[in-house]
N, C-alpha and C positions, 0 to 999 in steps of 0.2 A: 778273443783272448788277447789280453793287453800285451804291449810290446815286452814289459818287464818280465812278464811271466814265459812270453815266448823265447827271449834270450834265455831265461834262467834253463827251459826246457832244451834248448839248444846247446848250453855249455854242459850240462850234466848228461844229455844222451851221446854225445861226440866223445867225451873221455870214457876210457875202462878204467874203473877205478882200482883194479888191481895194479894196473901197469902205470898209475898216476902216484899213488900213495903206497910207499913202503911199510908195511906194518911187521912188528915184532911183538914177541911177549915180553913184558916185564918179568923177571924171574922173582922179585919180591913180592909183587902183587897177583900177578898173573892175568894182568889187565891187558889190552892191545897197547903197544908203545907206539909212538908217533915222533917224527923227527923235530917237528916244529910245531908251534901253536897254530898256525896258519893251516896245516894240514890235517890238525885235528878239528879245526873249524869246519874245514870245508867237508870233511867226512862226516861230521854231526848234522850239517844241513843238506849232505847226500842223501843221507839215510831218513829225514824226513820228507824230502822230495820223493824217493822212491816208494815211501809208504802212502804217500797221497797218491800216487799212480798205481798202486797194487789195489787200493781202494776203489778207484773208478772202473776198474774191469769190471763187465757185466756179471760174472760170475760170482763177484764178491758182493756186489749191491743187494742181492738176495737176504743176505744175512744182516744180522743187526750187530754194527760196530761202533753204537752210540756210546758204550763204556769205555772206549778208547783201548781194546784189547790189542796187542801186538803192537801199539804206537810206541815208537821210541821215545823215551823220557829222558835222555842226555841233553842237558842244557848248557853244563859248564865244562870249562877245559882247565886243567891246572897241570902243573910242572911236577914230576917226580924227584922225589931226593934220593931214591935208590939208584934209578936208571939213567937219569938227566934227559929224560925225554918227557913227552906230554900225554897224559891220559884224558878220558870224556866221562863225566860222571853225571848223575842225575842230582847229588844231592849240592845245595847251596853252601858257599864257601864259609860264609859266616855262620852258619848251622854246624858246619863240620869243626871250625876252629873253637866254637862254644863248647861243643861235645867234648872235644879233644882236652879243653882246660879242665872241664869238670873230672873226666876222668883222671887226668894227671894230678889233681887235688886230692882227689879220692883213694888213688892206690899209691903214689908216690910221695906221701908226706909221712 
């Protein structure tokens, strides 16, 4: 194993994610609220790392996970205007803004 992968494994295994990151729910969206962008980004990378380790277990190798079932799809962090926190999402911000503008043109004119 490379030194970079070994370092990442050591970092993620030494920390208890619940004690490291304080998570609450946003009342407006119902999503998990993070206090900072770096916390949300760290949590997103931790989810992906945990999924990779879960897939390597011997009892999981027997099944077919080629379609990506159960894989975390979150890739983007955005700030919420309602709770002044940060959320993680799988939707590209460019696509979201385009859909939002299209919706506003359709229903608010």
